[in-house]
C-alpha atoms as an extended CHARMM CRD file, in Angstrom:
* protein
*
       158  EXT
         1         1  MET       CA            -92.6130000000      240.1380000000       -0.3230000000  PROA      1               0.0000000000
         2         2  LEU       CA            -90.6920000000      237.2780000000        0.5380000000  PROA      2               0.0000000000
         3         3  ASP       CA            -89.1130000000      236.9420000000        4.5250000000  PROA      3               0.0000000000
         4         4  PHE       CA            -84.7650000000      235.8310000000        4.0430000000  PROA      4               0.0000000000
         5         5  PRO       CA            -82.9780000000      235.8270000000        7.2000000000  PROA      5               0.0000000000
         6         6  GLY       CA            -80.6340000000      238.2470000000        5.0630000000  PROA      6               0.0000000000
         7         7  PRO       CA            -79.3890000000      239.3920000000        2.1110000000  PROA      7               0.0000000000
         8         8  ARG       CA            -76.5820000000      236.8220000000        1.6620000000  PROA      8               0.0000000000
         9         9  TYR       CA            -79.6840000000      234.7600000000        1.8610000000  PROA      9               0.0000000000
        10        10  ALA       CA            -81.5920000000      237.1120000000       -0.5830000000  PROA      10              0.0000000000
        11        11  ARG       CA            -78.8710000000      236.7970000000       -3.5830000000  PROA      11              0.0000000000
        12        12  ALA       CA            -78.0070000000      232.7800000000       -2.8580000000  PROA      12              0.0000000000
        13        13  VAL       CA            -81.6260000000      232.1960000000       -3.5550000000  PROA      13              0.0000000000
        14        14  ILE       CA            -82.5630000000      234.5390000000       -6.6470000000  PROA      14              0.0000000000
        15        15  GLN       CA            -79.1330000000      233.2940000000       -8.0590000000  PROA      15              0.0000000000
        16        16  VAL       CA            -80.0810000000      229.2380000000       -7.9770000000  PROA      16              0.0000000000
        17        17  CYS       CA            -83.8890000000      230.7930000000       -9.4220000000  PROA      17              0.0000000000
        18        18  GLN       CA            -82.5750000000      232.7370000000      -12.3940000000  PROA      18              0.0000000000
        19        19  GLY       CA            -79.7170000000      230.1660000000      -12.5100000000  PROA      19              0.0000000000
        20        20  HSD       CA            -82.4840000000      227.4220000000      -13.7690000000  PROA      20              0.0000000000
        21        21  ARG       CA            -82.5630000000      229.2460000000      -17.3180000000  PROA      21              0.0000000000
        22        22  LYS       CA            -79.3460000000      229.5820000000      -20.0790000000  PROA      22              0.0000000000
        23        23  THR       CA            -76.9920000000      230.1970000000      -17.4940000000  PROA      23              0.0000000000
        24        24  ASN       CA            -72.7090000000      229.8010000000      -17.0980000000  PROA      24              0.0000000000
        25        25  LEU       CA            -73.0790000000      227.5280000000      -13.8530000000  PROA      25              0.0000000000
        26        26  MET       CA            -69.2660000000      227.1490000000      -14.4750000000  PROA      26              0.0000000000
        27        27  ASP       CA            -68.8910000000      231.1980000000      -13.6870000000  PROA      27              0.0000000000
        28        28  GLU       CA            -67.1660000000      231.1410000000      -10.8400000000  PROA      28              0.0000000000
        29        29  ALA       CA            -68.1000000000      235.4220000000      -10.2200000000  PROA      29              0.0000000000
        30        30  ALA       CA            -71.3550000000      234.6730000000      -10.4420000000  PROA      30              0.0000000000
        31        31  TYR       CA            -72.1340000000      231.7330000000       -9.0000000000  PROA      31              0.0000000000
        32        32  PRO       CA            -69.2890000000      230.7500000000       -5.9290000000  PROA      32              0.0000000000
        33        33  SER       CA            -68.4330000000      227.6590000000       -5.5750000000  PROA      33              0.0000000000
        34        34  ARG       CA            -69.0420000000      228.2290000000       -1.8220000000  PROA      34              0.0000000000
        35        35  PHE       CA            -71.4460000000      231.1290000000       -0.9270000000  PROA      35              0.0000000000
        36        36  GLU       CA            -71.5800000000      232.5880000000        2.2880000000  PROA      36              0.0000000000
        37        37  VAL       CA            -74.9450000000      233.1670000000        3.5630000000  PROA      37              0.0000000000
        38        38  GLU       CA            -73.3600000000      233.7460000000        7.3180000000  PROA      38              0.0000000000
        39        39  PRO       CA            -70.7810000000      232.9230000000        9.4290000000  PROA      39              0.0000000000
        40        40  GLY       CA            -70.4740000000      229.2410000000        8.8700000000  PROA      40              0.0000000000
        41        41  LYS       CA            -73.0330000000      228.7710000000        6.9210000000  PROA      41              0.0000000000
        42        42  THR       CA            -72.2920000000      227.6650000000        3.4690000000  PROA      42              0.0000000000
        43        43  VAL       CA            -74.2570000000      226.7750000000        0.2470000000  PROA      43              0.0000000000
        44        44  PHE       CA            -72.9920000000      225.6910000000       -3.4880000000  PROA      44              0.0000000000
        45        45  LEU       CA            -75.3710000000      227.5910000000       -5.5870000000  PROA      45              0.0000000000
        46        46  PRO       CA            -74.1050000000      225.5650000000       -8.8460000000  PROA      46              0.0000000000
        47        47  TYR       CA            -75.3120000000      222.7490000000       -7.8050000000  PROA      47              0.0000000000
        48        48  LEU       CA            -78.3730000000      223.5820000000       -6.2290000000  PROA      48              0.0000000000
        49        49  SER       CA            -78.7110000000      225.9640000000       -9.9960000000  PROA      49              0.0000000000
        50        50  ALA       CA            -78.3230000000      223.1300000000      -11.3090000000  PROA      50              0.0000000000
        51        51  LEU       CA            -81.1870000000      220.5300000000       -9.5000000000  PROA      51              0.0000000000
        52        52  ILE       CA            -83.3940000000      223.5690000000      -10.4600000000  PROA      52              0.0000000000
        53        53  CYS       CA            -82.1320000000      223.1950000000      -14.0280000000  PROA      53              0.0000000000
        54        54  LEU       CA            -82.8680000000      220.0240000000      -14.9180000000  PROA      54              0.0000000000
        55        55  ALA       CA            -85.8470000000      219.6560000000      -12.0950000000  PROA      55              0.0000000000
        56        56  ASP       CA            -87.4080000000      221.8980000000      -15.1270000000  PROA      56              0.0000000000
        57        57  GLU       CA            -86.2980000000      220.0730000000      -17.2070000000  PROA      57              0.0000000000
        58        58  LEU       CA            -88.0120000000      216.4950000000      -16.2220000000  PROA      58              0.0000000000
        59        59  ASP       CA            -91.4740000000      218.6370000000      -15.6460000000  PROA      59              0.0000000000
        60        60  ILE       CA            -92.6210000000      217.1530000000      -19.4510000000  PROA      60              0.0000000000
        61        61  SER       CA            -95.4260000000      214.6870000000      -18.5900000000  PROA      61              0.0000000000
        62        62  ALA       CA            -99.0700000000      214.0670000000      -19.1860000000  PROA      62              0.0000000000
        63        63  GLU       CA            -99.1370000000      212.9750000000      -15.8050000000  PROA      63              0.0000000000
        64        64  ARG       CA            -98.2450000000      216.7280000000      -14.5160000000  PROA      64              0.0000000000
        65        65  ASN       CA            -99.9430000000      218.8650000000      -17.1540000000  PROA      65              0.0000000000
        66        66  VAL       CA           -103.2550000000      219.0830000000      -16.5040000000  PROA      66              0.0000000000
        67        67  SER       CA           -105.4540000000      218.8310000000      -20.0500000000  PROA      67              0.0000000000
        68        68  PHE       CA           -108.9370000000      219.0700000000      -19.1710000000  PROA      68              0.0000000000
        69        69  LEU       CA           -107.6810000000      222.5670000000      -19.3220000000  PROA      69              0.0000000000
        70        70  TYR       CA           -107.2170000000      222.7560000000      -22.2430000000  PROA      70              0.0000000000
        71        71  ASP       CA           -108.9000000000      222.5020000000      -25.2730000000  PROA      71              0.0000000000
        72        72  VAL       CA           -106.2510000000      221.8650000000      -27.7900000000  PROA      72              0.0000000000
        73        73  GLU       CA           -108.4580000000      222.6240000000      -31.3910000000  PROA      73              0.0000000000
        74        74  LYS       CA           -108.6120000000      226.5130000000      -30.1790000000  PROA      74              0.0000000000
        75        75  MET       CA           -105.0150000000      226.3340000000      -29.5670000000  PROA      75              0.0000000000
        76        76  PRO       CA           -103.6250000000      229.5180000000      -31.7040000000  PROA      76              0.0000000000
        77        77  SER       CA           -101.0430000000      228.3560000000      -33.6420000000  PROA      77              0.0000000000
        78        78  ALA       CA            -99.6810000000      224.8140000000      -34.6950000000  PROA      78              0.0000000000
        79        79  ARG       CA            -97.0340000000      224.6210000000      -32.9420000000  PROA      79              0.0000000000
        80        80  ASP       CA            -98.5380000000      225.2740000000      -29.1730000000  PROA      80              0.0000000000
        81        81  ARG       CA           -101.0130000000      222.4350000000      -30.7930000000  PROA      81              0.0000000000
        82        82  ARG       CA            -98.0470000000      219.9010000000      -31.6260000000  PROA      82              0.0000000000
        83        83  GLU       CA            -95.9730000000      220.8210000000      -27.9920000000  PROA      83              0.0000000000
        84        84  PHE       CA            -99.4100000000      219.9080000000      -26.2550000000  PROA      84              0.0000000000
        85        85  ARG       CA            -99.9300000000      217.4180000000      -27.6380000000  PROA      85              0.0000000000
        86        86  LYS       CA            -96.2730000000      216.0020000000      -27.6850000000  PROA      86              0.0000000000
        87        87  HSD       CA            -95.7860000000      216.7690000000      -23.7340000000  PROA      87              0.0000000000
        88        88  MET       CA            -99.6070000000      214.7270000000      -23.6700000000  PROA      88              0.0000000000
        89        89  ALA       CA            -97.9220000000      211.9750000000      -25.5300000000  PROA      89              0.0000000000
        90        90  ILE       CA            -95.6130000000      211.1280000000      -23.1030000000  PROA      90              0.0000000000
        91        91  ARG       CA            -97.1100000000      209.0600000000      -20.4710000000  PROA      91              0.0000000000
        92        92  ARG       CA            -94.5600000000      209.7190000000      -17.3930000000  PROA      92              0.0000000000
        93        93  VAL       CA            -91.0000000000      211.1490000000      -16.2280000000  PROA      93              0.0000000000
        94        94  GLU       CA            -88.8570000000      208.2160000000      -13.5260000000  PROA      94              0.0000000000
        95        95  LEU       CA            -85.7590000000      208.0190000000      -11.9600000000  PROA      95              0.0000000000
        96        96  THR       CA            -84.0160000000      205.7640000000      -11.3190000000  PROA      96              0.0000000000
        97        97  PRO       CA            -80.0160000000      205.8550000000       -9.3750000000  PROA      97              0.0000000000
        98        98  GLU       CA            -78.7710000000      204.9890000000      -13.0320000000  PROA      98              0.0000000000
        99        99  ARG       CA            -80.9000000000      206.7960000000      -15.8400000000  PROA      99              0.0000000000
       100       100  VAL       CA            -83.9360000000      208.8100000000      -16.2100000000  PROA      100             0.0000000000
       101       101  GLU       CA            -86.5510000000      206.8050000000      -18.3180000000  PROA      101             0.0000000000
       102       102  VAL       CA            -88.9440000000      208.7900000000      -20.3580000000  PROA      102             0.0000000000
       103       103  TYR       CA            -91.9620000000      206.0630000000      -21.2610000000  PROA      103             0.0000000000
       104       104  ALA       CA            -94.3580000000      207.9270000000      -23.7190000000  PROA      104             0.0000000000
       105       105  TRP       CA            -96.1270000000      207.0630000000      -26.5230000000  PROA      105             0.0000000000
       106       106  THR       CA            -97.8920000000      207.8350000000      -30.5630000000  PROA      106             0.0000000000
       107       107  GLU       CA            -97.9650000000      206.6600000000      -34.3010000000  PROA      107             0.0000000000
       108       108  ASP       CA            -97.9560000000      210.1900000000      -35.0310000000  PROA      108             0.0000000000
       109       109  ALA       CA            -94.4060000000      210.3530000000      -37.0350000000  PROA      109             0.0000000000
       110       110  GLU       CA            -93.7490000000      214.4390000000      -36.2230000000  PROA      110             0.0000000000
       111       111  ILE       CA            -94.6830000000      213.9430000000      -32.4320000000  PROA      111             0.0000000000
       112       112  ARG       CA            -92.6440000000      211.1520000000      -32.1180000000  PROA      112             0.0000000000
       113       113  ALA       CA            -89.3630000000      213.5250000000      -33.8310000000  PROA      113             0.0000000000
       114       114  GLY       CA            -90.4000000000      215.9740000000      -30.9870000000  PROA      114             0.0000000000
       115       115  ILE       CA            -90.2170000000      213.1570000000      -27.9620000000  PROA      115             0.0000000000
       116       116  GLU       CA            -86.9850000000      212.4360000000      -29.7650000000  PROA      116             0.0000000000
       117       117  GLU       CA            -86.0060000000      216.0250000000      -29.3640000000  PROA      117             0.0000000000
       118       118  VAL       CA            -87.2470000000      216.5710000000      -26.1250000000  PROA      118             0.0000000000
       119       119  THR       CA            -85.2770000000      213.1840000000      -24.3210000000  PROA      119             0.0000000000
       120       120  GLU       CA            -82.4670000000      215.1130000000      -26.9890000000  PROA      120             0.0000000000
       121       121  LYS       CA            -82.2270000000      218.1680000000      -25.2280000000  PROA      121             0.0000000000
       122       122  LEU       CA            -83.1630000000      216.3050000000      -21.3480000000  PROA      122             0.0000000000
       123       123  ARG       CA            -80.1020000000      214.6230000000      -21.9000000000  PROA      123             0.0000000000
       124       124  ASP       CA            -78.0220000000      217.2970000000      -22.5200000000  PROA      124             0.0000000000
       125       125  LYS       CA            -79.0380000000      219.4230000000      -19.3220000000  PROA      125             0.0000000000
       126       126  LEU       CA            -79.1890000000      215.6520000000      -17.2880000000  PROA      126             0.0000000000
       127       127  LEU       CA            -75.5730000000      215.7650000000      -18.2280000000  PROA      127             0.0000000000
       128       128  MET       CA            -74.9090000000      219.4900000000      -18.1990000000  PROA      128             0.0000000000
       129       129  CYS       CA            -76.2760000000      219.4640000000      -14.2520000000  PROA      129             0.0000000000
       130       130  ARG       CA            -74.2680000000      216.1090000000      -14.1260000000  PROA      130             0.0000000000
       131       131  ARG       CA            -70.7680000000      218.4500000000      -14.7300000000  PROA      131             0.0000000000
       132       132  VAL       CA            -71.7300000000      221.3730000000      -12.4550000000  PROA      132             0.0000000000
       133       133  ALA       CA            -72.2950000000      219.2370000000       -9.9860000000  PROA      133             0.0000000000
       134       134  SER       CA            -69.0690000000      217.8480000000      -10.0360000000  PROA      134             0.0000000000
       135       135  GLU       CA            -66.8180000000      219.9990000000      -10.4420000000  PROA      135             0.0000000000
       136       136  ARG       CA            -68.0250000000      223.0370000000       -8.0440000000  PROA      136             0.0000000000
       137       137  SER       CA            -69.9290000000      220.8810000000       -5.6720000000  PROA      137             0.0000000000
       138       138  PRO       CA            -68.9800000000      217.5430000000       -2.9720000000  PROA      138             0.0000000000
       139       139  PHE       CA            -72.5660000000      216.5910000000       -4.4700000000  PROA      139             0.0000000000
       140       140  VAL       CA            -72.9770000000      213.9540000000       -7.4140000000  PROA      140             0.0000000000
       141       141  ILE       CA            -76.2040000000      213.7400000000      -10.1440000000  PROA      141             0.0000000000
       142       142  THR       CA            -76.3800000000      210.1650000000       -9.9070000000  PROA      142             0.0000000000
       143       143  GLN       CA            -78.2610000000      209.5670000000      -14.2500000000  PROA      143             0.0000000000
       144       144  THR       CA            -76.2510000000      209.0490000000      -16.4170000000  PROA      144             0.0000000000
       145       145  ASP       CA            -78.6460000000      208.5650000000      -19.0580000000  PROA      145             0.0000000000
       146       146  VAL       CA            -81.5440000000      209.3270000000      -20.4180000000  PROA      146             0.0000000000
       147       147  ALA       CA            -84.1150000000      206.7950000000      -22.1490000000  PROA      147             0.0000000000
       148       148  LEU       CA            -86.8280000000      207.1040000000      -23.8640000000  PROA      148             0.0000000000
       149       149  ARG       CA            -89.3720000000      203.8570000000      -23.9290000000  PROA      149             0.0000000000
       150       150  LEU       CA            -91.4760000000      203.9930000000      -26.4790000000  PROA      150             0.0000000000
       151       151  GLU       CA            -94.6050000000      201.7060000000      -26.1700000000  PROA      151             0.0000000000
       152       152  LYS       CA            -98.5770000000      201.9090000000      -26.4440000000  PROA      152             0.0000000000
       153       153  PRO       CA           -100.2300000000      202.1410000000      -23.0650000000  PROA      153             0.0000000000
       154       154  LYS       CA           -101.9250000000      198.8750000000      -22.0350000000  PROA      154             0.0000000000
       155       155  GLU       CA           -105.4560000000      199.3320000000      -22.1310000000  PROA      155             0.0000000000
       156       156  ALA       CA           -105.5440000000      200.4640000000      -18.6540000000  PROA      156             0.0000000000
       157       157  ASP       CA           -103.5300000000      202.5640000000      -18.3790000000  PROA      157             0.0000000000
       158       158  LEU       CA           -105.8900000000      204.7710000000      -20.6120000000  PROA      158             0.0000000000
């Protein structure tokens, strides 16, 4: 389906894609630090996988979710409705050189707790990806923490 220059490129892409979910990116056998796709061309599978993994975790804000496609009250389960409300309360996610900043607002204590859970999960994933980058590649991820900014949006932002 995809046109790769060779089977080693295909293997690299497959490993990177698989690495974005629960997997051990420190496993040298599955994710060699340096993987030669062709003579003289090397990729860093753990680092690339960590970037995709982190990008997946960063995709949590309302601006990234198409809200008009969903009627939250018609969602099949309470869990689905809670998850949707949680992501809609996360207004935006910004990256600075030092941290990831999550801007959110809700007056609902259950949704606020869910936002705090998501933020903690993002922090854990960031720290894991930083470790993979620093120990398994010559690259770094500069952000060192996740800050949750719970602030009521201004009327102009609504």
